C-alpha positions as a Python dict, from the first residue, in 0.01 Angstrom:
ca = {
    (1, 'Q'): (0, 0, 0),
    (2, 'G'): (295, 230, -53),
    (3, 'T'): (420, 219, 306),
    (4, 'R'): (691, 11, 465),
    (5, 'D'): (832, -130, 787),
    (6, 'H'): (1192, -70, 870),
    (7, 'P'): (1369, -364, 1042),
    (8, 'P'): (1654, -267, 1278),
    (9, 'A'): (1940, -263, 1022),
    (10, 'Q'): (1740, -40, 787),
    (11, 'A'): (1637, 187, 1072),
    (12, 'A'): (2003, 220, 1176),
    (13, 'L'): (2103, 309, 820),
    (14, 'R'): (1821, 566, 797),
    (15, 'D'): (1929, 719, 1129),
    (16, 'R'): (2280, 756, 1000),
    (17, 'L'): (2153, 925, 687),
    (18, 'L'): (1919, 1163, 871),
    (19, 'A'): (2197, 1252, 1119),
    (20, 'A'): (2426, 1356, 830),
    (21, 'V'): (2155, 1579, 680),
    (22, 'V'): (2056, 1735, 1012),
    (23, 'A'): (2423, 1799, 1095),
    (24, 'C'): (2450, 2009, 777),
    (25, 'F'): (2129, 2207, 859),
    (26, 'K'): (2262, 2274, 1213),
    (27, 'R'): (2599, 2383, 1068),
    (28, 'H'): (2412, 2650, 880),
    (29, 'G'): (2239, 2781, 1193),
    (30, 'A'): (1890, 2634, 1159),
    (31, 'A'): (1656, 2571, 1454),
    (32, 'A'): (1421, 2270, 1454),
    (33, 'I'): (1046, 2299, 1461),
    (34, 'D'): (767, 2042, 1452),
    (35, 'T'): (410, 2071, 1325),
    (36, 'P'): (108, 1830, 1342),
    (37, 'V'): (57, 1557, 1088),
    (38, 'L'): (-299, 1680, 1051),
    (39, 'E'): (-379, 2017, 893),
    (40, 'L'): (-712, 2179, 811),
    (41, 'R'): (-803, 2074, 460),
    (42, 'E'): (-837, 2433, 353),
    (43, 'T'): (-478, 2500, 462),
    (44, 'L'): (-353, 2253, 206),
    (45, 'T'): (-593, 2298, -88),
    (46, 'G'): (-505, 2545, -361),
    (47, 'K'): (-132, 2539, -287),
    (48, 'Y'): (-6, 2250, -496),
    (49, 'G'): (-153, 2293, -849),
    (50, 'E'): (-223, 1971, -1030),
    (51, 'E'): (-61, 1776, -746),
    (52, 'A'): (-359, 1858, -516),
    (53, 'K'): (-530, 1535, -619),
    (54, 'L'): (-262, 1352, -415),
    (55, 'I'): (-367, 1511, -84),
    (56, 'Y'): (-496, 1248, 167),
    (57, 'E'): (-830, 1389, 286),
    (58, 'L'): (-985, 1250, 599),
    (59, 'Q'): (-1352, 1169, 661),
    (60, 'D'): (-1560, 1438, 823),
    (61, 'Q'): (-1570, 1362, 1196),
    (62, 'G'): (-1858, 1601, 1259),
    (63, 'G'): (-1638, 1912, 1276),
    (64, 'E'): (-1343, 2052, 1088),
    (65, 'L'): (-1237, 1890, 763),
    (66, 'L'): (-881, 1763, 800),
    (67, 'A'): (-615, 1622, 574),
    (68, 'L'): (-270, 1465, 624),
    (69, 'R'): (14, 1703, 542),
    (70, 'Y'): (145, 1678, 188),
    (71, 'D'): (477, 1847, 252),
    (72, 'L'): (655, 2052, 521),
    (73, 'T'): (654, 2385, 340),
    (74, 'V'): (280, 2479, 361),
    (75, 'P'): (266, 2391, 735),
    (76, 'F'): (577, 2609, 784),
    (77, 'A'): (408, 2903, 614),
    (78, 'R'): (98, 2852, 824),
    (79, 'Y'): (314, 2837, 1138),
    (80, 'L'): (487, 3163, 1052),
    (81, 'A'): (158, 3345, 981),
    (82, 'M'): (-19, 3212, 1293),
    (83, 'N'): (271, 3310, 1520),
    (84, 'K'): (343, 3645, 1340),
    (85, 'I'): (704, 3541, 1280),
    (86, 'T'): (882, 3745, 1010),
    (87, 'N'): (1230, 3606, 1040),
    (88, 'M'): (1338, 3249, 1091),
    (89, 'K'): (1586, 2983, 972),
    (90, 'R'): (1442, 2640, 1039),
    (91, 'Y'): (1475, 2276, 960),
    (92, 'H'): (1211, 2009, 992),
    (93, 'V'): (1246, 1634, 949),
    (94, 'A'): (913, 1446, 946),
    (95, 'K'): (681, 1217, 754),
    (96, 'V'): (448, 1346, 484),
    (97, 'Y'): (164, 1170, 299),
    (98, 'R'): (65, 1147, -67),
    (99, 'R'): (-210, 943, -226),
    (100, 'D'): (26, 856, -508),
    (101, 'N'): (85, 544, -712),
    (102, 'P'): (381, 401, -520),
    (103, 'A'): (697, 302, -710),
    (104, 'T'): (883, 144, -423),
    (105, 'T'): (1190, 43, -628),
    (106, 'R'): (1247, 410, -705),
    (107, 'G'): (1192, 520, -347),
    (108, 'R'): (839, 654, -409),
    (109, 'Y'): (597, 589, -123),
    (110, 'R'): (265, 715, 13),
    (111, 'E'): (422, 779, 351),
    (112, 'F'): (779, 908, 355),
    (113, 'Y'): (1022, 1139, 530),
    (114, 'Q'): (1106, 1488, 410),
    (115, 'C'): (1402, 1691, 538),
    (116, 'D'): (1348, 2062, 486),
    (117, 'F'): (1564, 2370, 542),
    (118, 'D'): (1407, 2714, 495),
    (119, 'I'): (1506, 3078, 543),
    (120, 'A'): (1217, 3321, 605),
    (121, 'G'): (1267, 3695, 614),
    (122, 'Q'): (1334, 4010, 419),
    (123, 'F'): (1702, 4000, 308),
    (124, 'D'): (1911, 4125, 22),
    (125, 'P'): (1848, 3933, -300),
    (126, 'M'): (1990, 3591, -362),
    (127, 'I'): (2208, 3556, -50),
    (128, 'P'): (1977, 3303, 126),
    (129, 'D'): (1903, 3140, -208),
    (130, 'A'): (2273, 3079, -268),
    (131, 'E'): (2306, 2925, 80),
    (132, 'C'): (2021, 2680, 7),
    (133, 'L'): (2211, 2564, -305),
    (134, 'K'): (2532, 2538, -105),
    (135, 'I'): (2353, 2311, 144),
    (136, 'V'): (2233, 2078, -135),
    (137, 'H'): (2586, 2067, -269),
    (138, 'E'): (2728, 1987, 77),
    (139, 'I'): (2484, 1712, 154),
    (140, 'L'): (2517, 1536, -184),
    (141, 'S'): (2897, 1563, -166),
    (142, 'D'): (2907, 1437, 197),
    (143, 'L'): (2693, 1135, 118),
    (144, 'Q'): (2917, 1038, -178),
    (145, 'L'): (2624, 937, -400),
    (146, 'G'): (2826, 972, -723),
    (147, 'D'): (2797, 1254, -978),
    (148, 'F'): (2512, 1498, -945),
    (149, 'L'): (2384, 1819, -1110),
    (150, 'I'): (2180, 2097, -952),
    (151, 'K'): (1947, 2255, -1211),
    (152, 'V'): (1842, 2617, -1141),
    (153, 'N'): (1579, 2833, -1300),
    (154, 'D'): (1341, 3114, -1199),
    (155, 'R'): (962, 3117, -1221),
    (156, 'R'): (980, 3480, -1340),
    (157, 'I'): (1200, 3385, -1636),
    (158, 'L'): (967, 3099, -1724),
    (159, 'N'): (657, 3324, -1697),
    (160, 'G'): (840, 3583, -1910),
    (161, 'V'): (905, 3317, -2175),
    (162, 'F'): (536, 3219, -2173),
    (163, 'A'): (429, 3584, -2202),
    (164, 'I'): (652, 3663, -2503),
    (165, 'C'): (537, 3337, -2668),
    (166, 'G'): (176, 3461, -2647),
    (167, 'I'): (49, 3231, -2370),
    (168, 'P'): (-239, 3386, -2166),
    (169, 'E'): (-153, 3430, -1796),
    (170, 'S'): (-437, 3198, -1696),
    (171, 'K'): (-242, 2912, -1859),
    (172, 'F'): (102, 2982, -1708),
    (173, 'I'): (64, 2728, -1425),
    (174, 'T'): (-65, 2445, -1647),
    (175, 'A'): (207, 2520, -1909),
    (176, 'C'): (457, 2506, -1621),
    (177, 'S'): (357, 2159, -1512),
    (178, 'T'): (388, 2036, -1873),
    (179, 'V'): (732, 2190, -1927),
    (180, 'D'): (836, 2025, -1594),
    (181, 'K'): (809, 1682, -1768),
    (182, 'L'): (1092, 1760, -2009),
    (183, 'D'): (1343, 1570, -1801),
    (184, 'K'): (1129, 1255, -1831),
    (185, 'I'): (986, 1274, -2182),
    (186, 'P'): (1117, 1418, -2516),
    (187, 'W'): (1020, 1767, -2635),
    (188, 'Q'): (782, 1631, -2901),
    (189, 'D'): (570, 1463, -2632),
    (190, 'V'): (574, 1781, -2420),
    (191, 'K'): (465, 1982, -2726),
    (192, 'N'): (181, 1735, -2799),
    (193, 'E'): (54, 1770, -2440),
    (194, 'M'): (70, 2147, -2461),
    (195, 'V'): (-129, 2154, -2786),
    (196, 'G'): (-356, 1849, -2733),
    (197, 'E'): (-437, 1873, -2361),
    (198, 'K'): (-355, 2230, -2261),
    (199, 'G'): (-496, 2402, -2572),
    (200, 'L'): (-192, 2601, -2677),
    (201, 'S'): (-132, 2674, -3045),
    (202, 'P'): (142, 2471, -3214),
    (203, 'E'): (326, 2799, -3302),
    (204, 'A'): (327, 2914, -2940),
    (205, 'A'): (447, 2570, -2827),
    (206, 'D'): (733, 2585, -3082),
    (207, 'R'): (833, 2933, -2960),
    (208, 'I'): (836, 2800, -2596),
    (209, 'G'): (1050, 2509, -2718),
    (210, 'E'): (1324, 2740, -2849),
    (211, 'Y'): (1378, 2864, -2491),
    (212, 'V'): (1299, 2572, -2261),
    (213, 'Q'): (1559, 2350, -2429),
    (214, 'L'): (1838, 2587, -2338),
    (215, 'H'): (2076, 2520, -2050),
    (216, 'G'): (2418, 2662, -1946),
    (217, 'G'): (2579, 2903, -1703),
    (218, 'L'): (2662, 3274, -1678),
    (219, 'D'): (2716, 3289, -2057),
    (220, 'L'): (2356, 3184, -2121),
    (221, 'I'): (2225, 3435, -1866),
    (222, 'E'): (2423, 3711, -2043),
    (223, 'R'): (2289, 3596, -2379),
    (224, 'L'): (1926, 3601, -2261),
    (225, 'L'): (1976, 3946, -2105),
    (226, 'Q'): (2059, 4056, -2461),
    (227, 'D'): (1764, 3866, -2617),
    (228, 'P'): (1556, 4136, -2791),
    (229, 'K'): (1218, 3986, -2688),
    (230, 'L'): (1296, 3842, -2345),
    (231, 'S'): (1484, 4151, -2222),
    (232, 'Q'): (1172, 4358, -2291),
    (233, 'N'): (970, 4151, -2044),
    (234, 'K'): (987, 4301, -1697),
    (235, 'L'): (947, 3975, -1504),
    (236, 'A'): (1203, 3786, -1710),
    (237, 'K'): (1451, 4073, -1686),
    (238, 'E'): (1418, 4076, -1305),
    (239, 'G'): (1463, 3700, -1294),
    (240, 'L'): (1769, 3705, -1518),
    (241, 'G'): (1925, 3986, -1316),
    (242, 'D'): (1880, 3782, -999),
    (243, 'M'): (2006, 3466, -1171),
    (244, 'K'): (2325, 3654, -1264),
    (245, 'L'): (2370, 3764, -905),
    (246, 'L'): (2304, 3408, -785),
    (247, 'F'): (2578, 3268, -1012),
    (248, 'E'): (2818, 3528, -879),
    (249, 'Y'): (2755, 3407, -528),
    (250, 'L'): (2777, 3040, -627),
    (251, 'T'): (3111, 3117, -791),
    (252, 'L'): (3237, 3251, -457),
    (253, 'F'): (3109, 2936, -289),
    (254, 'G'): (3312, 2741, -550),
    (255, 'I'): (3023, 2516, -659),
    (256, 'T'): (2926, 2633, -1012),
    (257, 'G'): (3083, 2316, -1161),
    (258, 'K'): (2775, 2122, -1042),
    (259, 'I'): (2514, 2394, -1123),
    (260, 'S'): (2328, 2430, -1453),
    (261, 'F'): (2091, 2718, -1546),
    (262, 'D'): (1820, 2512, -1710),
    (263, 'L'): (1513, 2677, -1869),
    (264, 'S'): (1311, 2350, -1874),
    (265, 'L'): (1306, 2330, -1496),
    (266, 'A'): (960, 2429, -1385),
    (267, 'R'): (873, 2242, -1066),
    (268, 'G'): (501, 2165, -1063),
    (269, 'L'): (400, 2333, -739),
    (270, 'D'): (193, 2653, -748),
    (271, 'Y'): (359, 2836, -463),
    (272, 'Y'): (704, 2905, -617),
    (273, 'T'): (756, 3271, -711),
    (274, 'G'): (1127, 3312, -796),
    (275, 'V'): (1435, 3090, -803),
    (276, 'I'): (1361, 2715, -832),
    (277, 'F'): (1610, 2430, -822),
    (278, 'E'): (1631, 2055, -835),
    (279, 'A'): (1926, 1817, -783),
    (280, 'V'): (1954, 1504, -992),
    (281, 'L'): (2195, 1211, -971),
    (282, 'L'): (2360, 1153, -1305),
    (283, 'Q'): (2443, 788, -1272),
    (284, 'Q'): (2551, 540, -1016),
    (285, 'E'): (2923, 484, -1013),
    (286, 'N'): (2906, 143, -858),
    (287, 'D'): (3103, -163, -973),
    (288, 'H'): (2884, -403, -779),
    (289, 'V'): (2554, -315, -939),
    (290, 'E'): (2510, -430, -1301),
    (291, 'E'): (2209, -200, -1346),
    (292, 'P'): (2251, 167, -1261),
    (293, 'V'): (1975, 279, -1025),
    (294, 'S'): (1781, 557, -1185),
    (295, 'V'): (1629, 764, -906),
    (296, 'G'): (1591, 1107, -1070),
    (297, 'S'): (1553, 1405, -841),
    (298, 'V'): (1705, 1385, -493),
    (299, 'A'): (1649, 1741, -371),
    (300, 'G'): (1443, 2036, -475),
    (301, 'G'): (1320, 2374, -364),
    (302, 'G'): (1288, 2735, -443),
    (303, 'R'): (1155, 3074, -341),
    (304, 'Y'): (794, 3114, -230),
    (305, 'D'): (736, 3478, -135),
    (306, 'G'): (355, 3469, -144),
    (307, 'L'): (271, 3161, 60),
    (308, 'V'): (288, 3306, 418),
    (309, 'G'): (57, 3595, 311),
    (310, 'M'): (-213, 3344, 215),
    (311, 'F'): (-246, 3251, 584),
    (312, 'D'): (-222, 3599, 731),
    (313, 'P'): (-559, 3773, 788),
    (314, 'K'): (-405, 4100, 670),
    (315, 'G'): (-216, 3934, 383),
    (316, 'R'): (123, 4035, 526),
    (317, 'K'): (392, 3862, 324),
    (318, 'V'): (710, 3699, 453),
    (319, 'P'): (960, 3614, 178),
    (320, 'C'): (1090, 3254, 206),
    (321, 'V'): (1327, 3024, 27),
    (322, 'G'): (1386, 2662, 109),
    (323, 'V'): (1509, 2318, 9),
    (324, 'S'): (1380, 1969, 61),
    (325, 'I'): (1616, 1668, 57),
    (326, 'G'): (1455, 1360, -99),
    (327, 'I'): (1563, 1126, 179),
    (328, 'E'): (1370, 816, 56),
    (329, 'R'): (1539, 818, -281),
    (330, 'I'): (1882, 865, -130),
    (331, 'F'): (1799, 591, 120),
    (332, 'S'): (1706, 341, -152),
    (333, 'I'): (2046, 409, -320),
    (334, 'L'): (2242, 361, 9),
    (335, 'E'): (2043, 48, 80),
    (336, 'Q'): (2130, -107, -256),
    (337, 'R'): (2492, 1, -211),
    (338, 'V'): (2511, -167, 132),
    (339, 'K'): (2354, -483, -6),
    (340, 'A'): (2595, -494, -298),
    (341, 'S'): (2904, -437, -82),
    (342, 'G'): (2798, -705, 168),
    (343, 'E'): (2857, -453, 451),
    (344, 'K'): (2677, -550, 772),
    (345, 'V'): (2499, -253, 920),
    (346, 'R'): (2498, -267, 1304),
    (347, 'A'): (2147, -230, 1437),
    (348, 'T'): (2264, -132, 1785),
    (349, 'E'): (2544, 83, 1930),
    (350, 'T'): (2630, -147, 2218),
    (351, 'Q'): (2995, -105, 2312),
    (352, 'V'): (3040, -391, 2558),
    (353, 'L'): (2867, -716, 2661),
    (354, 'V'): (2896, -806, 3031),
    (355, 'A'): (2967, -1180, 3037),
    (356, 'T'): (3036, -1449, 3294),
    (357, 'P'): (3222, -1779, 3240),
    (358, 'Q'): (3082, -1979, 3537),
    (359, 'K'): (2750, -2040, 3706),
    (360, 'H'): (2596, -1841, 3995),
    (361, 'L'): (2744, -1510, 3885),
    (362, 'L'): (2430, -1320, 3786),
    (363, 'A'): (2469, -1075, 4077),
    (364, 'A'): (2820, -984, 3961),
    (365, 'R'): (2692, -915, 3610),
    (366, 'L'): (2400, -701, 3730),
    (367, 'K'): (2632, -493, 3951),
    (368, 'L'): (2888, -438, 3679),
    (369, 'I'): (2639, -354, 3406),
    (370, 'S'): (2465, -108, 3635),
    (371, 'E'): (2798, 70, 3695),
    (372, 'L'): (2860, 82, 3317),
    (373, 'W'): (2514, 220, 3242),
    (374, 'D'): (2552, 487, 3512),
    (375, 'A'): (2883, 586, 3359),
    (376, 'G'): (2709, 637, 3022),
    (377, 'I'): (2856, 327, 2856),
    (378, 'K'): (2630, 131, 2615),
    (379, 'A'): (2615, -218, 2755),
    (380, 'E'): (2417, -538, 2727),
    (381, 'M'): (2400, -873, 2906),
    (382, 'F'): (2217, -1206, 2859),
    (383, 'Y'): (1882, -1242, 3040),
    (384, 'K'): (1973, -1586, 3162),
    (385, 'K'): (2104, -1679, 3505),
    (386, 'D'): (2383, -1904, 3382),
    (387, 'P'): (2459, -1851, 3011),
    (388, 'K'): (2745, -2037, 2841),
    (389, 'L'): (3049, -1815, 2770),
    (390, 'L'): (3074, -1937, 2413),
    (391, 'K'): (2718, -1831, 2343),
    (392, 'Q'): (2783, -1485, 2489),
    (393, 'L'): (3096, -1437, 2276),
    (394, 'Q'): (2915, -1562, 1965),
    (395, 'Y'): (2637, -1307, 2029),
    (396, 'C'): (2909, -1031, 2027),
    (397, 'E'): (3037, -1152, 1690),
    (398, 'D'): (2687, -1178, 1539),
    (399, 'T'): (2581, -830, 1645),
    (400, 'G'): (2913, -649, 1608),
    (401, 'I'): (2965, -573, 1980),
    (402, 'P'): (3342, -490, 1994),
    (403, 'L'): (3413, -577, 2361),
    (404, 'A'): (3318, -830, 2623),
    (405, 'A'): (3371, -753, 2993),
    (406, 'I'): (3417, -1093, 3163),
    (407, 'V'): (3379, -1138, 3542),
    (408, 'G'): (3458, -1488, 3669),
    (409, 'E'): (3531, -1615, 4020),
    (410, 'Q'): (3902, -1537, 3982),
    (411, 'E'): (3829, -1180, 3866),
    (412, 'L'): (3592, -1130, 4158),
    (413, 'T'): (3859, -1251, 4406),
    (414, 'D'): (4121, -1017, 4245),
    (415, 'G'): (3882, -724, 4216),
    (416, 'V'): (3937, -692, 3838),
    (417, 'V'): (3749, -731, 3508),
    (418, 'K'): (3884, -914, 3204),
    (419, 'L'): (3822, -708, 2893),
    (420, 'R'): (3823, -909, 2570),
    (421, 'D'): (3854, -761, 2221),
    (422, 'V'): (3603, -974, 2030),
    (423, 'A'): (3769, -934, 1687),
    (424, 'T'): (4131, -1003, 1790),
    (425, 'R'): (4049, -1225, 2092),
    (426, 'Q'): (4312, -1040, 2295),
    (427, 'E'): (4238, -1003, 2669),
    (428, 'V'): (4356, -758, 2934),
    (429, 'R'): (4273, -756, 3304),
    (430, 'M'): (4176, -418, 3443),
}
């Protein structure tokens, strides 16, 4: 049904992954928040464009109509408006819900984690936006997932393109969601959908095609700033000016090698107003897997300056920019990688097993383990009165516990503990 259980080894791997992502968010000065899984249905509707059909609506319980949260961005905007917060840098790691057709092999589920980082507040242009892209670059580099590319565009440039190609404003959003499919299907199919389903003229679609198939860097931005038609459009000109500024900052961060200004990037959600970006993995560099895992987008985000105002009774706006890390997709890659390498993921962090070699020594084990726990040491013991030493040591090997603290009659008499390194079988008395 598009959900999954996580056995201990998987849960441990996921914890490791989440810890790496959260460490990056904290390094950039973000505070954590949490919001309810349930939101008022009206909070969620009208924010996601064509994706709205994927919202999980709940049955009327004789009161307010509720739905499960679809992402962490809309709840964040609602939180800012409700609490009259105009300035905040936050991260949020939590589950979200989508009534989607699951594709579990590609890491697509109906219940899954999102890891979001957002900067809310009125700041000078493109400085927070550049930091969001730096964060994506840091996380994907840290996780060593192979080669990746971060595509960047701006909704204003895209809307400017639509305007100069003669598309009525009422069709901008639907044209956007069609253009967004260009990374999955060829231009001809995108054009057919624009003309056949969205009612655009073939000429207008061709004019759009001339632009949305372009991608490059600062040189392309300069070229478009000189474009006789596009430079006359106020929105596009603003967007291109900001894009130029963004690339200057990204050059200072030293990450432009992985960034592509890509006019086909549209991102289907309604609430984006400016810069939008998406990170994709190019291919899996992995000798063990015959088939490269195609997982597509692993992070995405953008600027949404109008969303908070939708929840404020007086319509007060709070500019925001943020990024969401696609943790499920990254997790499915790491999982396949661990499987292929034969690495055993430890499900626990136990440092030492308290063991006894003879009978009638339960009291000694209980006393010692209590001292270890009180000293903050991660320790385990067998829940049997008189376990066999071999079984205890075997358990250490099976679960990856590195040390065994052995207390026998001799150790008790001498007031020492025998510490055994499980891997090397070396022992020292302490």
